[in-house]
Backbone bond lengths (Angstrom), bond angles and torsions (degrees), N, CA, C in turn:
res aa  C-N    CA-C-N  psi(-1)  N-CA   C-N-CA  omega(-1)  CA-C   N-CA-C  phi
1 X - - - 1.539 - - 1.545 104.06 -
2 X 1.357 110.29 134.29 1.413 116.83 178.42 1.485 112.28 -72.49
3 X 1.367 117.95 158.59 1.435 119.45 -174.62 1.497 114.77 -65.87
4 X 1.339 116.36 -23.72 1.487 118.39 176.65 1.574 109.48 -70.18
5 X 1.391 114.34 -35.52 1.399 114.34 178.68 1.518 112.34 -69.46
6 X 1.345 117.35 -38.42 1.474 121.31 172.15 1.551 111.75 -56.24
7 X 1.314 115.83 -40.00 1.456 119.76 -179.32 1.569 110.86 -65.94
8 X 1.370 115.59 -39.24 1.346 119.71 176.61 1.527 114.66 -64.56
9 X 1.327 113.12 -43.70 1.525 119.34 178.09 1.581 109.45 -62.63
10 X 1.364 112.90 -40.97 1.474 117.14 176.74 1.498 116.10 -59.84
11 X 1.371 109.35 -41.26 1.485 116.34 -177.85 1.521 110.34 -68.42
12 X 1.371 115.77 -37.39 1.475 120.82 179.00 1.528 109.86 -64.28
13 X 1.382 113.48 -39.49 1.457 115.84 -179.95 1.535 111.66 -70.89
14 X 1.310 117.65 -37.90 1.399 124.55 -174.68 1.545 112.52 -77.27
15 X 1.353 118.31 -30.65 1.452 123.33 -174.22 1.545 113.28 -55.78
16 X 1.338 117.16 -50.14 1.510 115.65 -177.65 1.579 111.07 -62.23
17 X 1.333 116.12 -36.00 1.499 116.49 179.44 1.534 110.31 -69.12
18 X 1.286 114.95 -39.60 1.518 118.08 -178.99 1.568 109.88 -67.55
19 X 1.349 115.34 -37.77 1.491 118.60 179.25 1.551 108.69 -64.42
20 X 1.391 117.47 -47.63 1.405 122.58 177.98 1.491 112.90 -56.27
21 X 1.367 115.20 -48.36 1.427 122.26 -178.84 1.585 112.05 -60.71
22 X 1.393 112.20 -44.05 1.470 115.37 176.60 1.521 112.26 -61.57
23 X 1.317 116.08 -40.49 1.488 120.17 -177.53 1.546 106.68 -66.30
24 X 1.321 121.73 -42.76 1.399 124.67 179.31 1.561 110.42 -63.32
25 X 1.307 114.81 -41.28 1.437 121.63 -176.87 1.521 106.99 -63.72
26 X 1.425 116.14 -47.05 1.437 117.95 179.52 1.549 114.63 -63.33
27 X 1.374 113.73 -36.83 1.386 117.37 180.00 1.541 112.13 -69.02
28 X 1.324 117.66 -37.99 1.416 125.38 175.15 1.526 111.11 -60.21
29 X 1.400 114.23 -45.24 1.446 119.08 178.57 1.523 113.55 -62.33
30 X 1.330 114.77 -41.85 1.480 119.94 178.23 1.515 108.53 -65.66
31 X 1.330 116.88 -42.33 1.468 116.79 179.86 1.455 113.07 -64.04
32 X 1.338 119.29 -40.41 1.421 122.24 179.51 1.594 110.36 -66.39
33 X 1.366 116.83 -39.93 1.467 116.90 174.11 1.538 114.56 -62.21
34 X 1.341 114.73 -38.51 1.434 120.08 -179.46 1.556 107.62 -67.75
35 X 1.273 118.65 -40.74 1.489 123.43 179.38 1.507 109.21 -61.30
36 X 1.368 115.87 -46.31 1.484 116.97 178.77 1.492 112.33 -61.75
37 X 1.377 116.43 -37.43 1.451 121.88 178.56 1.567 110.42 -64.14
38 X 1.285 118.66 -41.26 1.425 125.80 179.61 1.534 109.35 -67.93
39 X 1.357 118.06 -43.36 1.368 120.28 178.04 1.558 113.04 -61.17
40 X 1.309 115.66 -43.22 1.450 122.80 -178.94 1.563 107.54 -62.83
41 X 1.336 116.11 -42.87 1.465 119.03 179.28 1.494 113.04 -62.88
42 X 1.292 115.85 -43.22 1.510 122.53 -177.47 1.525 108.53 -71.39
43 X 1.281 121.51 -40.52 1.478 123.54 176.94 1.502 110.28 -63.70
44 X 1.310 119.36 -44.11 1.438 125.44 -177.97 1.596 108.60 -63.15
45 X 1.327 113.63 -40.16 1.442 121.16 -175.98 1.526 109.25 -65.45
46 X 1.353 118.06 -44.23 1.512 118.07 -177.30 1.564 107.86 -73.52
47 X 1.327 115.82 -36.24 1.470 115.88 -179.82 1.543 111.57 -64.35
48 X 1.350 115.26 -41.71 1.487 116.04 176.78 1.531 114.66 -64.87
49 X 1.341 110.41 -35.47 1.509 117.76 178.23 1.541 110.95 -64.02
50 X 1.410 114.36 -43.87 1.425 117.59 178.32 1.500 112.66 -67.27
51 X 1.315 120.86 -33.89 1.401 123.17 -178.17 1.545 110.38 -70.89
52 X 1.316 117.01 -24.22 1.504 122.30 179.20 1.518 112.61 -86.53
53 X 1.299 118.37 -10.19 1.469 121.15 -172.75 1.576 111.28 -58.43
54 X 1.285 117.52 -33.64 1.474 119.01 -175.38 1.495 112.45 -107.53
55 X 1.339 117.44 0.95 1.496 120.17 -179.56 1.515 107.02 -76.43
56 X 1.327 114.98 133.38 1.431 126.13 176.40 1.551 111.74 63.56
57 X 1.320 118.28 7.89 1.531 120.56 174.35 1.521 106.79 -86.88
58 X 1.336 113.26 148.09 1.487 118.67 -177.32 1.503 109.09 -80.06
59 X 1.352 118.75 92.31 1.436 123.73 178.98 1.554 113.16 -66.76
60 X 1.335 115.79 -18.75 1.494 119.07 -179.94 1.519 109.42 -68.15
61 X 1.290 118.69 -21.73 1.473 120.95 174.01 1.457 113.67 -59.59
62 X 1.330 116.60 -29.60 1.459 122.77 -176.46 1.534 112.22 -102.68
63 X 1.304 119.10 7.38 1.435 121.04 -171.62 1.523 114.10 -65.91
64 X 1.306 116.74 -19.78 1.439 122.23 -174.20 1.536 108.02 -77.64
65 X 1.314 120.23 -16.66 1.445 124.58 -177.49 1.523 108.75 -99.39
66 X 1.359 114.52 139.92 1.437 118.80 -176.19 1.516 116.00 -82.46
67 X 1.319 118.38 -15.36 1.441 120.98 -174.42 1.554 109.94 -70.90
68 X 1.336 115.89 134.86 1.463 120.39 175.43 1.571 110.98 -72.23
69 X 1.383 114.13 -15.91 1.439 118.94 -177.58 1.531 111.42 -87.47
70 X 1.317 115.67 -10.77 1.512 118.28 -179.34 1.516 105.58 -91.88
71 X 1.360 114.00 95.41 1.420 123.19 177.35 1.511 113.20 -122.68
72 X 1.353 119.98 146.20 1.410 122.60 176.62 1.543 108.29 -67.84
73 X 1.283 119.46 138.90 1.455 123.17 -173.38 1.537 109.63 -108.22
74 X 1.298 117.78 128.74 1.461 122.56 171.13 1.498 108.04 -101.39
75 X 1.446 114.79 88.05 1.385 119.16 -177.68 1.517 114.88 -65.02
76 X 1.288 116.58 -32.89 1.514 118.92 -174.37 1.557 107.83 -73.52
77 X 1.300 118.67 -39.28 1.494 120.12 175.32 1.552 108.85 -61.32
78 X 1.317 117.38 -42.05 1.425 122.58 -175.52 1.548 109.62 -62.83
79 X 1.363 114.60 -49.25 1.500 118.56 -171.94 1.548 108.11 -70.61
80 X 1.360 115.89 -34.28 1.479 118.15 175.48 1.526 111.09 -64.22
81 X 1.304 116.26 -43.19 1.491 121.10 177.98 1.495 111.21 -59.65
82 X 1.352 115.38 -45.28 1.430 121.17 -178.13 1.570 111.49 -56.25
83 X 1.312 114.55 -53.61 1.438 115.75 -173.52 1.553 111.63 -74.35
84 X 1.344 114.14 -27.98 1.483 114.77 178.08 1.541 110.44 -68.42
85 X 1.301 119.90 -41.02 1.470 124.78 177.84 1.545 108.90 -69.59
86 X 1.310 115.84 -42.75 1.459 117.71 -178.16 1.525 112.08 -61.30
87 X 1.369 113.90 -45.11 1.489 119.05 -178.48 1.548 108.30 -61.30
88 X 1.345 116.44 -42.84 1.484 120.55 -179.98 1.483 110.87 -62.73
89 X 1.318 116.74 -42.02 1.499 119.73 -179.19 1.507 113.78 -67.63
90 X 1.362 114.83 -28.27 1.516 117.41 176.02 1.489 113.21 -94.65
91 X 1.327 118.72 7.62 1.395 124.70 176.46 1.514 118.01 67.70
92 X 1.382 115.08 28.96 1.473 117.80 -178.19 1.571 109.39 -123.17
93 X 1.347 116.30 30.46 1.454 119.52 -175.45 1.591 112.18 -62.50
94 X 1.355 117.35 -27.77 1.422 122.51 176.89 1.497 117.16 -107.68
95 X 1.272 115.51 23.13 1.488 122.52 -175.31 1.485 109.94 -133.05
96 X 1.388 115.44 86.79 1.547 118.54 -178.16 1.463 115.42 -57.33
97 X 1.361 114.02 -37.19 1.549 116.85 -175.48 1.506 106.93 -65.28
98 X 1.345 121.27 -50.46 1.434 123.43 179.91 1.549 111.27 -62.47
99 X 1.333 116.44 -39.24 1.412 119.43 173.05 1.524 113.72 -50.12
100 X 1.341 112.33 -47.40 1.506 116.40 -179.28 1.529 112.86 -64.49
101 X 1.342 115.57 -34.81 1.477 118.93 173.27 1.527 113.13 -65.37
102 X 1.295 114.30 -43.48 1.503 119.42 -179.98 1.569 111.27 -61.40
103 X 1.314 115.68 -45.01 1.475 123.09 -173.65 1.498 108.77 -69.39
104 X 1.405 119.10 -15.61 1.502 118.95 174.32 1.475 113.29 -73.78
105 X 1.296 117.64 -12.17 1.508 120.19 -177.88 1.577 108.00 -97.77
106 X 1.340 116.55 17.22 1.473 120.33 178.99 1.590 104.69 -122.24
107 X 1.291 118.06 93.89 1.500 120.33 -175.36 1.533 110.91 -69.63
108 X 1.239 122.62 -32.06 1.479 122.86 -176.73 1.503 110.68 -162.39
109 X 1.305 113.84 150.97 1.514 124.25 173.05 1.521 107.79 -127.69
110 X 1.301 116.54 134.27 1.487 120.91 -172.52 1.532 106.59 -119.82
111 X 1.363 112.17 129.18 1.466 116.49 169.31 1.558 107.30 -108.65
112 X 1.347 113.03 123.24 1.459 122.37 -176.70 1.509 104.82 -94.01
113 X 1.327 114.56 109.38 1.515 120.37 179.33 1.547 110.79 -100.45
114 X 1.292 112.54 176.70 1.491 119.97 -176.73 1.507 114.40 -54.48
115 X 1.356 115.52 -51.89 1.413 117.35 -175.03 1.539 114.34 -122.95
116 X 1.316 114.00 19.22 1.481 122.08 175.55 1.504 112.16 175.62
117 X 1.293 119.23 175.55 1.456 120.37 -174.66 1.574 107.75 -132.87
118 X 1.324 114.25 160.25 1.456 123.53 -179.28 1.512 108.66 -125.73
119 X 1.346 116.88 143.17 1.466 122.97 176.44 1.496 109.98 -117.25
120 X 1.289 113.17 126.68 1.513 118.65 176.99 1.568 105.19 -101.16
121 X 1.363 116.47 115.90 1.415 120.50 -173.44 1.589 106.49 -155.16
122 X 1.279 111.29 172.02 1.513 116.03 -178.90 1.543 108.51 -72.08
123 X 1.337 114.89 130.86 1.467 120.58 179.84 1.561 105.48 -118.51
124 X 1.328 111.30 156.02 1.454 117.65 177.40 1.547 109.72 -128.90
125 X 1.332 116.11 131.26 1.389 120.61 -179.90 1.522 110.19 -150.07
126 X 1.296 117.85 169.80 1.491 122.06 -178.33 1.569 107.83 -98.22
127 X 1.364 117.23 124.92 1.459 119.65 179.41 1.496 111.02 -77.73
128 X 1.303 113.60 178.39 1.464 123.55 -176.56 1.564 109.94 -63.05
129 X 1.371 113.54 -28.70 1.408 119.01 179.76 1.551 115.28 -83.53
130 X 1.358 114.44 1.27 1.390 119.12 179.41 1.511 116.38 89.52
131 X 1.365 115.36 -6.12 1.485 119.70 -179.54 1.523 111.60 -93.11
132 X 1.313 114.14 151.70 1.487 122.76 -177.80 1.490 108.22 -72.91
133 X 1.370 114.11 129.03 1.444 121.11 179.63 1.572 106.47 -113.01
134 X 1.309 115.00 130.91 1.479 121.38 176.71 1.484 109.91 -125.09
135 X 1.361 115.63 117.41 1.456 121.18 -177.69 1.535 108.87 -154.06
136 X 1.303 116.55 151.11 1.488 121.43 175.24 1.475 108.73 -72.45
137 X 1.289 118.76 133.88 1.466 126.63 -178.92 1.551 110.37 -157.11
138 X 1.378 113.75 162.47 1.418 118.47 -179.89 1.510 108.86 -79.59
139 X 1.339 117.07 138.35 1.455 124.26 174.04 1.507 108.25 -83.54
140 X 1.286 114.53 177.85 1.495 119.18 -179.16 1.543 108.93 -74.30
141 X 1.278 114.47 158.56 1.542 118.95 179.72 1.514 110.30 -65.66
142 X 1.323 114.29 130.53 1.539 118.33 176.14 1.487 109.64 -102.59
143 X 1.317 119.11 127.01 1.439 120.13 -177.01 1.556 110.24 -82.82
144 X 1.318 118.10 165.79 1.425 123.25 176.81 1.615 106.82 -92.77
145 X 1.257 113.72 74.20 1.516 118.50 -167.13 1.575 110.56 -93.24
146 X 1.317 115.43 145.83 1.391 122.79 -179.35 1.518 111.38 -144.68
147 X 1.313 118.19 141.87 1.461 121.72 177.18 1.532 110.17 -138.97
148 X 1.344 117.44 139.28 1.439 121.66 -178.06 1.563 106.03 -99.74
149 X 1.382 114.34 175.29 1.420 122.50 -176.61 1.525 115.00 -64.47
150 X 1.439 113.23 -23.61 1.489 117.91 -178.56 1.517 113.38 -85.39
151 X 1.364 116.78 1.17 1.415 119.47 178.28 1.560 113.54 95.38
152 X 1.289 117.47 -1.72 1.501 120.93 176.64 1.535 106.82 -73.46
153 X 1.351 114.04 145.48 1.517 118.83 178.67 1.515 108.55 -131.72
154 X 1.325 113.57 150.52 1.435 120.65 -178.43 1.506 108.34 -140.06
155 X 1.349 116.45 144.19 1.408 122.60 172.47 1.585 107.25 -116.37
156 X 1.288 117.89 112.60 1.405 123.83 -174.71 1.502 114.47 -82.83
157 X 1.288 119.27 167.74 1.463 125.85 175.06 1.555 107.60 -135.20
158 X 1.319 115.91 -176.46 1.449 118.86 179.53 1.504 113.49 -78.88
159 X 1.325 115.01 -0.67 1.508 119.81 171.73 1.497 113.04 -134.79
160 X 1.286 119.72 -148.15 1.469 118.45 -172.23 1.588 111.06 -90.27
161 X 1.330 117.30 -1.61 1.459 119.64 173.76 1.485 111.63 -61.12
162 X 1.310 121.77 137.93 1.394 124.70 -174.61 1.569 109.88 -153.02
163 X 1.359 113.27 142.89 1.452 119.19 170.95 1.514 106.73 -109.90
164 X 1.364 119.33 122.32 1.403 123.08 -170.99 1.520 112.92 -127.39
165 X 1.290 115.57 138.56 1.500 118.68 173.18 1.506 110.10 -112.38
166 X 1.338 112.31 121.41 1.528 118.42 -173.11 1.568 103.19 -94.50
167 X 1.270 118.89 111.73 1.477 125.42 -174.75 1.549 108.84 -66.61
168 X 1.337 116.44 -41.29 1.475 119.78 -176.16 1.579 111.62 -64.51
169 X 1.281 113.58 -38.89 1.554 118.60 -178.26 1.505 108.61 -97.78
170 X 1.339 120.10 -6.70 1.440 120.07 -175.89 1.513 112.42 54.92
171 X 1.232 118.68 47.68 1.445 121.04 -171.28 1.584 112.18 -140.84
172 X 1.321 116.54 147.63 1.476 120.74 -178.46 1.502 107.52 -103.72
173 X 1.364 114.51 145.58 1.428 121.69 179.80 1.574 107.91 -138.84
174 X 1.287 116.51 136.21 1.435 120.16 177.62 1.494 110.86 -138.31
175 X 1.376 112.88 135.37 1.446 119.36 -176.83 1.566 111.27 157.20
176 X 1.268 118.04 -172.06 1.442 121.08 177.12 1.547 107.06 -73.97
177 X 1.319 116.48 142.33 1.446 122.05 -178.41 1.465 113.42 -49.92
178 X 1.363 118.11 -44.64 1.460 121.41 -178.11 1.560 112.20 -70.44
179 X 1.328 118.05 -12.04 1.448 118.98 178.11 1.541 114.72 -94.39
180 X 1.369 113.36 -27.32 1.502 115.44 -176.52 1.480 116.95 -110.69
181 X 1.372 117.87 -1.93 1.493 118.65 -168.77 1.624 109.01 -64.35
182 X 1.344 114.30 -30.45 1.475 115.78 -178.00 1.542 110.03 -76.96
183 X 1.311 122.04 -12.52 1.403 123.89 -178.91 1.515 114.93 -85.49
184 X 1.278 113.16 -9.18 1.511 119.64 -172.25 1.592 108.59 -125.88
185 X 1.343 110.84 169.51 1.465 119.22 173.88 1.544 112.37 -108.22
186 X 1.297 115.54 14.28 1.462 121.38 -175.00 1.538 107.35 -79.93
187 X 1.452 114.40 117.07 1.406 118.79 -175.67 1.474 116.93 -56.75
188 X 1.356 115.31 -39.59 1.462 118.65 -178.97 1.474 115.29 -60.00
189 X 1.340 115.69 -30.90 1.511 116.26 -179.21 1.578 110.52 -77.03
190 X 1.354 115.55 -12.70 1.434 115.95 -177.68 1.577 112.28 -83.63
191 X 1.299 115.83 -17.35 1.478 121.71 -175.73 1.518 110.08 -115.60
192 X 1.305 115.31 104.82 1.527 123.41 -174.91 1.505 110.96 -56.95
193 X 1.417 114.94 -47.47 1.454 119.64 -174.25 1.574 108.77 -68.38
194 X 1.279 117.25 -43.78 1.450 119.64 -178.30 1.530 111.19 -67.89
195 X 1.317 116.84 -37.24 1.468 123.32 176.27 1.532 109.19 -56.89
196 X 1.320 115.80 -49.12 1.543 118.58 179.13 1.466 113.09 -63.26
197 X 1.331 117.75 -40.10 1.477 122.73 177.72 1.515 110.02 -61.67
198 X 1.316 119.92 -49.40 1.416 124.99 -175.48 1.559 108.77 -69.34
199 X 1.336 117.68 -37.88 1.422 122.75 178.79 1.532 112.64 -57.63
200 X 1.335 113.91 -49.24 1.438 120.76 179.88 1.566 111.56 -66.81
201 X 1.302 115.67 -43.91 1.478 116.00 -177.18 1.559 111.98 -70.04
202 X 1.318 114.13 -32.64 1.504 118.95 175.60 1.473 110.68 -64.77
203 X 1.256 123.54 -43.65 1.494 127.82 178.09 1.490 108.95 -59.48
204 X 1.355 114.80 -56.35 1.468 119.21 -177.31 1.519 114.89 -57.00
205 X 1.412 112.69 -43.94 1.458 118.98 -176.61 1.551 109.34 -69.03
206 X 1.321 119.06 -37.52 1.467 122.44 176.95 1.492 109.40 -58.83
207 X 1.340 118.94 -45.17 1.439 123.03 -176.34 1.534 109.97 -68.39
208 X 1.348 115.65 -46.31 1.457 121.91 177.80 1.562 112.35 -59.03
209 X 1.294 116.52 -44.06 1.455 117.19 -175.61 1.567 109.71 -69.83
210 X 1.323 116.62 -36.01 1.453 118.73 178.78 1.466 112.09 -70.92
211 X 1.358 117.42 -35.67 1.459 120.55 175.27 1.530 112.22 -64.65
212 X 1.343 113.10 -43.29 1.490 116.88 179.22 1.541 112.88 -61.54
213 X 1.341 114.02 -35.79 1.476 119.56 178.78 1.518 109.50 -68.58
214 X 1.388 117.57 -47.55 1.380 121.43 -178.91 1.553 115.18 -61.35
215 X 1.323 113.97 -36.32 1.455 121.71 177.63 1.471 112.50 -67.21
216 X 1.327 116.45 -39.67 1.516 119.76 176.45 1.518 108.69 -62.03
217 X 1.383 117.61 -44.65 1.479 121.72 179.66 1.546 110.23 -63.17
218 X 1.364 113.69 -39.04 1.474 117.52 -177.29 1.523 108.44 -66.73
219 X 1.327 117.03 -39.94 1.497 119.25 -177.52 1.546 108.53 -61.58
220 X 1.360 116.22 -40.24 1.469 121.71 179.91 1.513 109.14 -62.16
221 X 1.349 116.91 -41.59 1.425 122.73 -179.45 1.530 113.23 -63.72
222 X 1.369 112.60 -54.98 1.489 115.76 -176.24 1.544 111.42 -68.42
223 X 1.304 119.61 -27.08 1.478 118.47 -179.48 1.479 111.60 -66.57
224 X 1.401 116.63 -26.46 1.473 118.35 176.05 1.509 114.47 -74.19
225 X 1.346 112.18 -20.26 1.502 117.46 -179.28 1.534 111.31 -94.90
226 X 1.368 117.37 1.63 1.421 121.79 174.83 1.454 114.54 98.07
227 X 1.305 121.76 -1.40 1.496 123.58 179.87 1.510 107.59 -75.74
228 X 1.292 114.79 132.04 1.526 117.79 -172.16 1.559 109.57 -99.97
229 X 1.298 120.09 -13.46 1.486 120.02 -174.02 1.538 108.29 -71.70
230 X 1.319 117.14 136.50 1.476 122.13 179.73 1.532 106.62 -99.82
231 X 1.301 115.06 117.57 1.506 119.53 176.40 1.534 108.01 -79.71
232 X 1.394 112.59 145.61 1.435 118.77 178.44 1.591 109.71 -133.75
233 X 1.253 115.39 162.32 1.445 120.51 176.57 1.471 110.55 -60.33
234 X 1.382 119.17 124.07 1.473 121.11 -175.39 1.558 115.10 -65.76
235 X 1.263 116.01 145.40 1.431 120.16 177.37 1.511 108.40 -84.50
236 X 1.360 114.95 105.43 1.406 122.76 -174.77 1.510 109.50 -107.46
237 X 1.356 116.89 136.76 1.496 117.86 -174.71 1.537 108.34 -71.63
238 X 1.304 114.27 156.10 1.450 123.31 174.61 1.512 113.84 -52.51
239 X 1.330 116.01 -42.13 1.426 123.03 177.16 1.534 114.51 -56.22
240 X 1.402 113.05 -47.50 1.460 116.06 177.86 1.491 112.62 -68.87
241 X 1.385 117.08 -34.41 1.511 118.28 178.38 1.573 107.52 -63.78
242 X 1.324 116.31 -37.36 1.469 119.34 178.87 1.493 109.34 -62.72
243 X 1.293 116.39 -40.67 1.476 120.99 -179.40 1.572 110.20 -60.35
244 X 1.339 115.95 -37.06 1.454 117.93 -177.95 1.509 113.35 -66.57
245 X 1.280 117.40 -25.78 1.428 119.60 176.91 1.561 114.92 -93.73
246 X 1.252 116.21 2.14 1.443 122.30 -178.56 1.547 112.93 -103.20
247 X 1.388 116.00 -29.41 1.452 118.58 -172.27 1.536 109.41 -143.50
248 X 1.279 114.70 159.62 1.422 122.15 165.67 1.523 107.39 -62.80
249 X 1.361 118.25 129.14 1.449 120.29 -171.46 1.563 114.18 -150.97
250 X 1.272 117.43 168.86 1.419 124.07 172.52 1.531 107.30 -121.86
251 X 1.330 114.15 133.90 1.481 121.80 178.72 1.538 107.76 -124.93
252 X 1.344 116.08 125.35 1.430 120.87 175.45 1.533 109.80 -139.46
253 X 1.288 114.69 149.75 1.482 118.53 176.50 1.528 112.44 -140.55
254 X 1.310 114.29 148.57 1.485 119.88 -178.45 1.522 106.54 -120.46
255 X 1.282 114.04 138.40 1.510 120.84 -177.85 1.481 113.61 -141.42
256 X 1.367 115.85 135.94 1.453 120.21 170.98 1.466 118.67 90.90
257 X 1.369 119.27 7.58 1.484 121.98 -179.20 1.574 102.85 -70.68
258 X 1.362 116.16 124.10 1.482 119.09 175.99 1.508 110.14 -64.56
259 X 1.343 115.06 134.77 1.417 120.51 -178.72 1.558 110.38 -148.13
260 X 1.270 113.91 85.09 1.471 120.69 -173.75 1.545 109.09 68.78
261 X 1.349 112.70 -126.19 1.518 116.94 -177.17 1.538 109.99 -89.89
262 X 1.276 118.49 4.47 1.475 121.97 -179.58 1.482 109.43 -130.06
263 X 1.378 117.22 178.44 1.449 122.78 173.78 1.541 110.59 -119.96
264 X 1.280 115.39 151.33 1.449 123.07 -176.26 1.503 109.37 -88.89
265 X 1.312 118.14 117.49 1.482 125.79 176.70 1.559 106.51 -123.26
266 X 1.309 118.94 124.93 1.453 120.02 171.14 1.513 110.00 -161.56
267 X 1.373 112.37 173.43 1.438 119.14 177.51 1.521 106.92 -141.64
268 X 1.330 116.39 166.77 1.467 118.25 178.43 1.552 105.61 -151.97
269 X 1.276 114.96 146.07 1.507 125.17 -177.91 1.495 106.62 -123.89
270 X 1.281 121.41 122.11 1.404 124.58 177.96 1.476 114.42 -128.76
271 X 1.276 121.20 152.39 1.419 126.28 173.53 1.450 116.59 105.63
272 X 1.350 119.76 17.22 1.429 122.74 175.70 1.551 109.68 -63.94
273 X 1.298 111.85 136.51 1.476 120.77 178.41 1.527 113.71 71.58
274 X 1.371 119.47 28.41 1.403 121.09 168.44 1.552 107.77 -72.20
275 X 1.269 112.19 120.90 1.435 120.90 -177.45 1.573 112.97 -117.66
276 X 1.267 116.14 158.80 1.394 122.26 -175.06 1.525 109.01 -71.93
277 X 1.339 118.07 117.45 1.463 119.41 -178.51 1.476 109.38 -93.49
278 X 1.335 117.10 146.64 1.472 118.49 174.49 1.516 113.67 -59.23
279 X 1.312 116.52 136.17 1.467 121.62 178.35 1.522 108.36 -68.02
280 X 1.374 112.50 143.57 1.448 118.66 174.05 1.462 106.74 -96.60
281 X 1.365 117.40 123.83 1.443 123.14 -171.82 1.581 107.43 -105.76
282 X 1.309 118.14 124.15 1.478 122.04 173.90 1.535 106.77 -93.32
283 X 1.283 117.65 127.31 1.496 119.26 -176.66 1.488 112.69 -143.66
284 X 1.305 116.78 174.07 1.429 122.37 175.53 1.464 112.62 -107.09
285 X 1.319 116.47 124.72 1.487 121.49 176.70 1.512 106.26 -116.20
286 X 1.387 115.48 92.36 1.376 119.86 -170.40 1.552 109.48 73.87
287 X 1.311 116.61 -119.19 1.423 123.21 -179.77 1.533 110.48 -106.62
288 X 1.317 115.43 5.09 1.453 120.94 -175.63 1.525 109.38 -104.86
289 X 1.371 117.83 137.60 1.410 125.53 172.42 1.461 111.42 -84.00
290 X 1.359 119.76 118.71 1.449 123.42 179.46 1.506 108.88 -129.19
291 X 1.390 113.45 161.12 1.435 118.53 175.99 1.598 105.57 -133.91
292 X 1.341 112.60 150.80 1.449 122.59 179.74 1.471 111.78 -154.75
293 X 1.333 115.51 159.80 1.481 119.30 178.47 1.510 110.83 -78.02
294 X 1.346 115.23 142.30 1.444 120.68 -177.42 1.489 114.28 -58.77
295 X 1.288 117.48 -21.70 1.442 126.39 179.74 1.566 113.27 -76.91
296 X 1.376 114.85 -11.03 1.435 118.78 -175.98 1.490 112.58 -74.85
297 X 1.316 118.59 -28.06 1.494 121.09 176.49 1.526 114.19 93.93
298 X 1.373 116.60 6.16 1.480 116.29 176.63 1.483 113.04 -69.53
299 X 1.336 118.53 152.17 1.456 122.20 -175.87 1.535 112.06 -115.92
300 X 1.315 118.28 16.93 1.459 121.71 179.36 1.567 106.18 -63.57
301 X 1.339 113.80 140.09 1.496 118.00 -172.96 1.595 108.25 -63.05
302 X 1.323 116.70 128.68 1.439 124.06 -175.78 1.505 110.73 -75.79
303 X 1.306 116.82 131.52 1.448 124.84 174.74 1.497 113.53 -97.27
304 X 1.351 115.92 -42.45 1.489 124.49 -179.12 1.541 107.36 -150.62
305 X 1.297 113.73 160.68 1.454 121.36 170.86 1.536 111.61 -121.19
306 X 1.301 117.20 147.34 1.508 124.21 -177.63 1.475 112.78 -129.27
307 X 1.355 113.57 158.30 1.532 118.68 175.07 1.529 110.43 -85.15
308 X 1.299 119.62 -16.33 1.443 121.84 -177.04 1.528 110.92 -149.80
309 X 1.327 114.40 161.30 1.477 119.08 177.88 1.597 109.53 -70.90
310 X 1.375 116.74 -29.99 1.438 120.07 -179.28 1.543 108.83 -64.18
311 X 1.385 114.72 -42.30 1.497 118.88 -178.14 1.529 109.09 -62.63
312 X 1.370 117.85 -38.92 1.463 119.36 179.99 1.535 109.70 -68.34
313 X 1.253 118.02 -40.63 1.478 121.99 178.90 1.535 111.04 -59.96
314 X 1.355 116.45 -43.05 1.411 119.54 -178.07 1.555 109.17 -63.83
315 X 1.304 119.50 -25.68 1.437 120.67 177.42 1.492 113.65 -85.19
316 X 1.371 117.84 6.61 1.454 121.38 175.72 1.520 114.15 92.19
317 X 1.356 117.86 8.55 1.474 117.26 176.88 1.513 113.96 -86.52
318 X 1.325 119.22 143.78 1.486 123.85 178.63 1.477 113.02 -96.57
319 X 1.306 116.93 144.53 1.501 117.25 -174.80 1.552 111.01 -70.64
320 X 1.351 113.92 140.67 1.502 121.37 176.03 1.539 103.46 -121.29
321 X 1.329 116.61 109.65 1.449 118.05 -172.41 1.524 113.29 -79.55
322 X 1.289 116.26 153.15 1.478 122.38 -178.95 1.497 110.86 -64.36
323 X 1.311 120.65 143.27 1.455 124.06 177.03 1.468 111.63 -62.22
324 X 1.326 118.10 140.65 1.400 121.01 177.67 1.457 115.25 75.04
């Protein structure tokens, strides 16, 4: 057999493998691009949700506390922003039916607050007509609670502020750890390093345990509707878990979206470094409507408060700049 015939035979043998390999390569490339698109959509959704947490919320309710992390949370604004951005990122902003399908792949969303967290998940209850109602809703606030073997209990926050019950003295103490440790017999308050370690692990474990519980419930719910995918607790990096105990944040994850030969599983954390912003005060200065930051020290009678200077300007208030 001539060499050209051998070449033709070799090409015929190689061609099917090359075709299959090219097909698999193209499929992998498309899958990777789709995954990147989904990641970007999910990241943008939690970032927008986090940015809306303090919008239109009454920050004056928290003014008596010194921590920048203690901010009033507008959960409804946050969840609306999350789904609005997620739907846009997935290209289903004008398709309510597909939106409903997409949202079924989100078992739970967590808002990590200053002294507790909230979970947005599917809830089941009996309506006034006696029928079972199933709808996503916010659960009750879950504290970062800890108890030791001696019967002492503590409620942690995202900083050193703590509410502690001293079993030996049967007394309650609230304040920064460094300010109240000498007033109690609680061993954990005496050791700053141990306190920080336990505080962080308590917050992370509380969120993990609640997520695991909610996912179990969600699996029971979706199995009744015919969905076969089993949701599991997401594998979240230690760095991201550390971020959850440092700042007010939003945590969401998506699981089980069909994507070629695999399924899309991911999570996103947004809102790191949310800080308490000065309230914008709308006031009357004589006959003129003015606005200024609460930190400026003006004493003009407040008419309204706003989350931003733009919001005050839209209501017809003129800027009054801080002295100096």
